[in-house]
C-alpha atoms as an extended CHARMM CRD file, in Angstrom:
* protein
*
       189  EXT
         1         1  MET       CA           -118.5370000000       81.5020000000     -114.7650000000  PROA      1               0.0000000000
         2         2  ALA       CA           -117.9660000000       84.7300000000     -116.6960000000  PROA      2               0.0000000000
         3         3  LYS       CA           -118.8520000000       84.9930000000     -120.3750000000  PROA      3               0.0000000000
         4         4  LYS       CA           -116.1530000000       85.7440000000     -122.9890000000  PROA      4               0.0000000000
         5         5  GLY       CA           -115.5490000000       89.4630000000     -123.0660000000  PROA      5               0.0000000000
         6         6  ALA       CA           -117.3900000000       89.9290000000     -119.7470000000  PROA      6               0.0000000000
         7         7  LYS       CA           -116.0170000000       92.2530000000     -117.0830000000  PROA      7               0.0000000000
         8         8  VAL       CA           -114.0030000000       90.5090000000     -114.3690000000  PROA      8               0.0000000000
         9         9  ASP       CA           -112.9520000000       92.6350000000     -111.3680000000  PROA      9               0.0000000000
        10        10  GLY       CA           -113.9190000000       95.7490000000     -113.3340000000  PROA      10              0.0000000000
        11        11  LYS       CA           -111.7210000000       94.8600000000     -116.3240000000  PROA      11              0.0000000000
        12        12  ARG       CA           -112.8270000000       93.4960000000     -119.6820000000  PROA      12              0.0000000000
        13        13  ARG       CA           -111.3470000000       90.0480000000     -120.4130000000  PROA      13              0.0000000000
        14        14  GLN       CA           -109.8780000000       89.3630000000     -123.8210000000  PROA      14              0.0000000000
        15        15  LYS       CA           -111.6240000000       86.7330000000     -125.9330000000  PROA      15              0.0000000000
        16        16  ALA       CA           -109.6530000000       83.5010000000     -125.8580000000  PROA      16              0.0000000000
        17        17  ASN       CA           -108.0200000000       82.5300000000     -129.1270000000  PROA      17              0.0000000000
        18        18  LYS       CA           -109.5500000000       79.4260000000     -130.5520000000  PROA      18              0.0000000000
        19        19  VAL       CA           -107.1050000000       76.5230000000     -130.8280000000  PROA      19              0.0000000000
        20        20  GLU       CA           -107.0630000000       74.8650000000     -134.2200000000  PROA      20              0.0000000000
        21        21  GLU       CA           -107.9060000000       71.2060000000     -133.7770000000  PROA      21              0.0000000000
        22        22  ARG       CA           -105.8830000000       68.7060000000     -135.7840000000  PROA      22              0.0000000000
        23        23  PRO       CA           -106.1180000000       64.9340000000     -136.0830000000  PROA      23              0.0000000000
        24        24  PRO       CA           -103.8350000000       62.8120000000     -133.8810000000  PROA      24              0.0000000000
        25        25  ALA       CA           -100.4020000000       61.9520000000     -135.3110000000  PROA      25              0.0000000000
        26        26  GLN       CA           -101.4770000000       58.3240000000     -135.7380000000  PROA      26              0.0000000000
        27        27  GLU       CA           -104.2430000000       59.2270000000     -138.1880000000  PROA      27              0.0000000000
        28        28  ALA       CA           -103.5370000000       59.4670000000     -141.9060000000  PROA      28              0.0000000000
        29        29  GLY       CA           -103.1970000000       62.8770000000     -143.4420000000  PROA      29              0.0000000000
        30        30  THR       CA           -100.7730000000       65.7100000000     -143.8550000000  PROA      30              0.0000000000
        31        31  ARG       CA            -99.7950000000       67.8610000000     -140.9080000000  PROA      31              0.0000000000
        32        32  GLN       CA            -98.3650000000       71.3510000000     -141.0780000000  PROA      32              0.0000000000
        33        33  ALA       CA            -94.6710000000       71.6300000000     -140.1820000000  PROA      33              0.0000000000
        34        34  GLN       CA            -93.5890000000       73.5160000000     -137.0710000000  PROA      34              0.0000000000
        35        35  GLY       CA            -90.6520000000       75.9300000000     -137.2980000000  PROA      35              0.0000000000
        36        36  GLY       CA            -88.9770000000       77.0870000000     -140.4880000000  PROA      36              0.0000000000
        37        37  SER       CA            -88.6810000000       75.1320000000     -143.6990000000  PROA      37              0.0000000000
        38        38  ALA       CA            -86.5790000000       75.7640000000     -146.7890000000  PROA      38              0.0000000000
        39        39  ARG       CA            -88.8170000000       73.5380000000     -148.9120000000  PROA      39              0.0000000000
        40        40  GLY       CA            -90.7300000000       75.4360000000     -151.5160000000  PROA      40              0.0000000000
        41        41  SER       CA            -89.0750000000       78.7530000000     -150.6730000000  PROA      41              0.0000000000
        42        42  ALA       CA            -86.4450000000       80.8320000000     -152.4360000000  PROA      42              0.0000000000
        43        43  GLN       CA            -82.8980000000       79.5390000000     -152.9810000000  PROA      43              0.0000000000
        44        44  VAL       CA            -81.1800000000       78.9600000000     -149.6360000000  PROA      44              0.0000000000
        45        45  GLU       CA            -77.5590000000       80.0610000000     -149.1450000000  PROA      45              0.0000000000
        46        46  ALA       CA            -74.9720000000       77.4630000000     -148.1820000000  PROA      46              0.0000000000
        47        47  PRO       CA            -74.4440000000       77.4880000000     -144.3950000000  PROA      47              0.0000000000
        48        48  THR       CA            -71.3540000000       79.1150000000     -142.9140000000  PROA      48              0.0000000000
        49        49  TYR       CA            -71.1460000000       76.5620000000     -140.1150000000  PROA      49              0.0000000000
        50        50  SER       CA            -70.7130000000       72.7940000000     -139.7440000000  PROA      50              0.0000000000
        51        51  VAL       CA            -72.5660000000       70.3280000000     -137.5530000000  PROA      51              0.0000000000
        52        52  LEU       CA            -69.7810000000       68.3830000000     -135.8780000000  PROA      52              0.0000000000
        53        53  GLY       CA            -71.7100000000       65.4770000000     -134.4070000000  PROA      53              0.0000000000
        54        54  ILE       CA            -74.0700000000       64.2830000000     -131.6960000000  PROA      54              0.0000000000
        55        55  ASP       CA            -73.1780000000       65.5390000000     -128.2090000000  PROA      55              0.0000000000
        56        56  HSD       CA            -75.6080000000       63.5470000000     -126.0790000000  PROA      56              0.0000000000
        57        57  VAL       CA            -78.9690000000       61.8110000000     -125.8770000000  PROA      57              0.0000000000
        58        58  HSD       CA            -81.4270000000       62.8440000000     -123.1610000000  PROA      58              0.0000000000
        59        59  VAL       CA            -83.8540000000       60.3030000000     -121.7190000000  PROA      59              0.0000000000
        60        60  THR       CA            -86.3490000000       60.6440000000     -118.8850000000  PROA      60              0.0000000000
        61        61  ALA       CA            -87.9790000000       58.5780000000     -116.1540000000  PROA      61              0.0000000000
        62        62  PRO       CA            -90.7270000000       59.2610000000     -113.6080000000  PROA      62              0.0000000000
        63        63  THR       CA            -89.5120000000       59.8240000000     -110.0270000000  PROA      63              0.0000000000
        64        64  GLU       CA            -90.6020000000       56.3900000000     -108.8090000000  PROA      64              0.0000000000
        65        65  LEU       CA            -88.4700000000       54.6220000000     -111.4610000000  PROA      65              0.0000000000
        66        66  LEU       CA            -85.3920000000       56.8770000000     -111.3840000000  PROA      66              0.0000000000
        67        67  ASP       CA            -83.2160000000       54.6110000000     -109.2180000000  PROA      67              0.0000000000
        68        68  ASP       CA            -84.1200000000       51.5460000000     -111.3170000000  PROA      68              0.0000000000
        69        69  VAL       CA            -83.3040000000       53.3800000000     -114.5590000000  PROA      69              0.0000000000
        70        70  ILE       CA            -79.9480000000       54.6460000000     -113.2100000000  PROA      70              0.0000000000
        71        71  GLU       CA            -79.0880000000       51.1060000000     -112.1050000000  PROA      71              0.0000000000
        72        72  TRP       CA            -80.0620000000       49.7460000000     -115.5360000000  PROA      72              0.0000000000
        73        73  TYR       CA            -77.7400000000       52.1590000000     -117.4010000000  PROA      73              0.0000000000
        74        74  ARG       CA            -74.9400000000       51.5440000000     -114.8840000000  PROA      74              0.0000000000
        75        75  ASN       CA            -75.2500000000       47.7540000000     -114.5700000000  PROA      75              0.0000000000
        76        76  SER       CA            -77.1510000000       46.4280000000     -117.5910000000  PROA      76              0.0000000000
        77        77  LEU       CA            -75.5060000000       48.6420000000     -120.2200000000  PROA      77              0.0000000000
        78        78  ARG       CA            -72.3430000000       49.0420000000     -118.1310000000  PROA      78              0.0000000000
        79        79  LEU       CA            -72.0710000000       52.7270000000     -118.9330000000  PROA      79              0.0000000000
        80        80  GLN       CA            -69.6190000000       54.7740000000     -116.8960000000  PROA      80              0.0000000000
        81        81  GLU       CA            -71.4430000000       57.2420000000     -114.6670000000  PROA      81              0.0000000000
        82        82  LEU       CA            -70.1160000000       60.8090000000     -114.9190000000  PROA      82              0.0000000000
        83        83  ASP       CA            -70.1290000000       63.6130000000     -112.3790000000  PROA      83              0.0000000000
        84        84  LYS       CA            -72.8310000000       66.0510000000     -113.4240000000  PROA      84              0.0000000000
        85        85  PRO       CA            -71.4590000000       69.5610000000     -113.9970000000  PROA      85              0.0000000000
        86        86  GLU       CA            -72.4730000000       72.6190000000     -112.0220000000  PROA      86              0.0000000000
        87        87  GLY       CA            -75.5960000000       74.2200000000     -113.4750000000  PROA      87              0.0000000000
        88        88  THR       CA            -77.4930000000       70.9850000000     -114.1430000000  PROA      88              0.0000000000
        89        89  ARG       CA            -80.5500000000       69.6480000000     -112.3190000000  PROA      89              0.0000000000
        90        90  PRO       CA            -79.6480000000       67.7570000000     -109.1240000000  PROA      90              0.0000000000
        91        91  GLU       CA            -81.7780000000       64.6850000000     -109.8810000000  PROA      91              0.0000000000
        92        92  GLY       CA            -80.8850000000       62.1600000000     -112.5770000000  PROA      92              0.0000000000
        93        93  ALA       CA            -77.5100000000       60.9870000000     -113.8560000000  PROA      93              0.0000000000
        94        94  TRP       CA            -75.1050000000       61.3540000000     -116.7710000000  PROA      94              0.0000000000
        95        95  PHE       CA            -73.2920000000       58.4340000000     -118.4080000000  PROA      95              0.0000000000
        96        96  LEU       CA            -70.5330000000       58.0260000000     -120.9640000000  PROA      96              0.0000000000
        97        97  ALA       CA            -71.4570000000       55.9670000000     -124.0480000000  PROA      97              0.0000000000
        98        98  GLY       CA            -68.3430000000       55.8070000000     -126.2290000000  PROA      98              0.0000000000
        99        99  SER       CA            -67.4200000000       59.4190000000     -126.8670000000  PROA      99              0.0000000000
       100       100  GLN       CA            -71.0210000000       60.6260000000     -126.4220000000  PROA      100             0.0000000000
       101       101  GLU       CA            -73.1100000000       61.0170000000     -123.3000000000  PROA      101             0.0000000000
       102       102  VAL       CA            -76.5120000000       59.8050000000     -122.1210000000  PROA      102             0.0000000000
       103       103  HSD       CA            -78.2960000000       62.2590000000     -119.8050000000  PROA      103             0.0000000000
       104       104  LEU       CA            -81.1100000000       60.9570000000     -117.5880000000  PROA      104             0.0000000000
       105       105  SER       CA            -83.5310000000       63.2720000000     -115.7890000000  PROA      105             0.0000000000
       106       106  VAL       CA            -86.9050000000       63.1950000000     -114.0800000000  PROA      106             0.0000000000
       107       107  ASP       CA            -89.9710000000       64.0830000000     -116.1490000000  PROA      107             0.0000000000
       108       108  GLU       CA            -93.4830000000       63.0480000000     -115.1310000000  PROA      108             0.0000000000
       109       109  HSD       CA            -94.9890000000       64.0160000000     -118.5040000000  PROA      109             0.0000000000
       110       110  ASN       CA            -95.9150000000       61.4640000000     -121.1330000000  PROA      110             0.0000000000
       111       111  PRO       CA            -94.5720000000       61.9530000000     -123.6870000000  PROA      111             0.0000000000
       112       112  PRO       CA            -91.6400000000       63.6930000000     -122.0290000000  PROA      112             0.0000000000
       113       113  LYS       CA            -91.6610000000       67.4120000000     -122.7850000000  PROA      113             0.0000000000
       114       114  THR       CA            -87.8900000000       67.7580000000     -122.3780000000  PROA      114             0.0000000000
       115       115  ALA       CA            -86.7910000000       64.7670000000     -124.5050000000  PROA      115             0.0000000000
       116       116  HSD       CA            -84.1660000000       65.8980000000     -127.0040000000  PROA      116             0.0000000000
       117       117  PHE       CA            -80.8210000000       65.1540000000     -128.5570000000  PROA      117             0.0000000000
       118       118  GLY       CA            -77.8410000000       67.4640000000     -128.7150000000  PROA      118             0.0000000000
       119       119  ILE       CA            -75.5850000000       68.3300000000     -131.6020000000  PROA      119             0.0000000000
       120       120  VAL       CA            -72.1570000000       69.9450000000     -131.3820000000  PROA      120             0.0000000000
       121       121  VAL       CA            -71.4440000000       72.8800000000     -133.6970000000  PROA      121             0.0000000000
       122       122  ASP       CA            -68.3490000000       74.9390000000     -134.4000000000  PROA      122             0.0000000000
       123       123  ASP       CA            -70.0920000000       78.3480000000     -134.6300000000  PROA      123             0.0000000000
       124       124  HSD       CA            -73.1530000000       78.7750000000     -132.4090000000  PROA      124             0.0000000000
       125       125  GLU       CA            -73.7860000000       82.3500000000     -133.5650000000  PROA      125             0.0000000000
       126       126  ALA       CA            -74.0190000000       81.2810000000     -137.2290000000  PROA      126             0.0000000000
       127       127  VAL       CA            -76.3850000000       78.4270000000     -136.3310000000  PROA      127             0.0000000000
       128       128  LEU       CA            -78.5160000000       80.7190000000     -134.1620000000  PROA      128             0.0000000000
       129       129  GLU       CA            -78.7570000000       83.2670000000     -136.9820000000  PROA      129             0.0000000000
       130       130  ALA       CA            -79.6440000000       80.5930000000     -139.5690000000  PROA      130             0.0000000000
       131       131  LEU       CA            -82.3640000000       79.1030000000     -137.3410000000  PROA      131             0.0000000000
       132       132  ARG       CA            -83.8550000000       82.5250000000     -136.6410000000  PROA      132             0.0000000000
       133       133  GLU       CA            -83.8560000000       83.3280000000     -140.3620000000  PROA      133             0.0000000000
       134       134  ALA       CA            -85.6890000000       80.0410000000     -140.9560000000  PROA      134             0.0000000000
       135       135  GLY       CA            -88.3670000000       81.1050000000     -138.4730000000  PROA      135             0.0000000000
       136       136  CYS       CA            -87.4600000000       78.5500000000     -135.7970000000  PROA      136             0.0000000000
       137       137  HSD       CA            -88.3170000000       79.1920000000     -132.1680000000  PROA      137             0.0000000000
       138       138  ILE       CA            -85.2430000000       79.4350000000     -129.9180000000  PROA      138             0.0000000000
       139       139  GLU       CA            -85.4830000000       78.2610000000     -126.3080000000  PROA      139             0.0000000000
       140       140  GLN       CA            -82.9280000000       79.5080000000     -123.7850000000  PROA      140             0.0000000000
       141       141  ALA       CA            -81.0150000000       76.9110000000     -121.7630000000  PROA      141             0.0000000000
       142       142  THR       CA            -79.5960000000       77.2300000000     -118.2590000000  PROA      142             0.0000000000
       143       143  LYS       CA            -75.8960000000       78.0220000000     -118.1680000000  PROA      143             0.0000000000
       144       144  ILE       CA            -73.4120000000       75.1840000000     -117.8460000000  PROA      144             0.0000000000
       145       145  PRO       CA            -69.7470000000       76.1950000000     -117.5130000000  PROA      145             0.0000000000
       146       146  GLY       CA            -67.6210000000       75.5490000000     -120.5950000000  PROA      146             0.0000000000
       147       147  ARG       CA            -70.4210000000       75.5000000000     -123.1530000000  PROA      147             0.0000000000
       148       148  PHE       CA            -72.8730000000       77.7640000000     -124.9380000000  PROA      148             0.0000000000
       149       149  ARG       CA            -76.2160000000       76.0700000000     -125.6090000000  PROA      149             0.0000000000
       150       150  PHE       CA            -79.8380000000       76.6220000000     -126.6110000000  PROA      150             0.0000000000
       151       151  TYR       CA            -82.8120000000       74.5630000000     -127.7800000000  PROA      151             0.0000000000
       152       152  THR       CA            -84.9510000000       74.5600000000     -130.9080000000  PROA      152             0.0000000000
       153       153  ARG       CA            -87.4480000000       72.1550000000     -132.4740000000  PROA      153             0.0000000000
       154       154  ASP       CA            -87.5440000000       70.4630000000     -135.8560000000  PROA      154             0.0000000000
       155       155  PRO       CA            -90.6380000000       70.7470000000     -138.0940000000  PROA      155             0.0000000000
       156       156  ALA       CA            -92.2120000000       67.7260000000     -136.3390000000  PROA      156             0.0000000000
       157       157  GLY       CA            -91.7230000000       69.2880000000     -132.8970000000  PROA      157             0.0000000000
       158       158  ASN       CA            -88.7150000000       67.2010000000     -131.7850000000  PROA      158             0.0000000000
       159       159  ARG       CA            -86.4460000000       69.1210000000     -129.4320000000  PROA      159             0.0000000000
       160       160  LEU       CA            -82.7560000000       69.6390000000     -130.2980000000  PROA      160             0.0000000000
       161       161  GLU       CA            -80.0620000000       71.1380000000     -128.1220000000  PROA      161             0.0000000000
       162       162  ILE       CA            -77.3750000000       73.0360000000     -130.0110000000  PROA      162             0.0000000000
       163       163  VAL       CA            -74.0470000000       72.9780000000     -128.1400000000  PROA      163             0.0000000000
       164       164  HSD       CA            -70.7880000000       74.8580000000     -128.6910000000  PROA      164             0.0000000000
       165       165  TYR       CA            -67.9770000000       73.9700000000     -126.2840000000  PROA      165             0.0000000000
       166       166  THR       CA            -65.8730000000       76.8980000000     -125.1480000000  PROA      166             0.0000000000
       167       167  ASP       CA            -63.4920000000       74.9180000000     -122.8990000000  PROA      167             0.0000000000
       168       168  ALA       CA            -62.8960000000       71.8880000000     -125.0930000000  PROA      168             0.0000000000
       169       169  GLU       CA            -60.9630000000       70.9100000000     -128.1490000000  PROA      169             0.0000000000
       170       170  VAL       CA            -62.9510000000       69.5440000000     -131.0860000000  PROA      170             0.0000000000
       171       171  VAL       CA            -61.0910000000       67.3150000000     -133.5220000000  PROA      171             0.0000000000
       172       172  VAL       CA            -62.2540000000       65.6750000000     -136.7170000000  PROA      172             0.0000000000
       173       173  VAL       CA            -61.2820000000       62.0180000000     -137.0030000000  PROA      173             0.0000000000
       174       174  GLU       CA            -61.5790000000       59.6070000000     -139.9020000000  PROA      174             0.0000000000
       175       175  HSD       CA            -64.1030000000       56.8530000000     -139.3570000000  PROA      175             0.0000000000
       176       176  GLY       CA            -64.6220000000       53.9740000000     -141.7450000000  PROA      176             0.0000000000
       177       177  LYS       CA            -64.5590000000       54.4630000000     -145.5130000000  PROA      177             0.0000000000
       178       178  GLY       CA            -63.2590000000       58.0210000000     -145.5880000000  PROA      178             0.0000000000
       179       179  GLU       CA            -66.1810000000       59.3190000000     -143.4930000000  PROA      179             0.0000000000
       180       180  MET       CA            -65.2580000000       62.1240000000     -141.1570000000  PROA      180             0.0000000000
       181       181  ARG       CA            -66.6460000000       62.4210000000     -137.6320000000  PROA      181             0.0000000000
       182       182  ALA       CA            -66.1650000000       65.0440000000     -134.9500000000  PROA      182             0.0000000000
       183       183  LYS       CA            -65.0020000000       64.1800000000     -131.4720000000  PROA      183             0.0000000000
       184       184  VAL       CA            -65.0860000000       66.5260000000     -128.5000000000  PROA      184             0.0000000000
       185       185  LEU       CA            -62.1230000000       66.1840000000     -126.1820000000  PROA      185             0.0000000000
       186       186  HSD       CA            -63.1910000000       67.5480000000     -122.7950000000  PROA      186             0.0000000000
       187       187  GLU       CA            -60.4400000000       69.3820000000     -121.0030000000  PROA      187             0.0000000000
       188       188  GLU       CA            -59.3000000000       67.7820000000     -117.7610000000  PROA      188             0.0000000000
       189       189  LYS       CA            -59.4210000000       70.2520000000     -114.8710000000  PROA      189             0.0000000000
């Protein structure tokens, strides 16, 4: 085994950066936030965009349980299974839960590295700019026809998908005691 900084194949290796060790999440104590935070910083301008609602929830299952999990959503929860759009992973399934969707995919990691929830926005460029200004990491997403999307993480590391539909109508409907909620009406093709 070569020493740090030793020559390997005639080239000098870079010293590895030391990883800062932190206590597990279950232990008491304060942890440093990931991503940007407006707390304790200068006055933040009012956003020029609106979050319109939750688009979908993404859950995962290991390969050996995938069929059982699909059957559970289909039969136990009685969710309507949807055709997955072009550009998505072939394994897994999508379901309709009211006006939102549940997306199921294979992930062998524990905890799942791709677990996230999606929010629908009316101006993806304004959201992208605001997140970048806040110092948030932006993760590219594969293209799915009819929508612009990307990922980011909240200060605790939870993954969020930001979605802007390009081939859908978004309407705001009244719900309950004057509360307003957004609903995405997917275009029929």
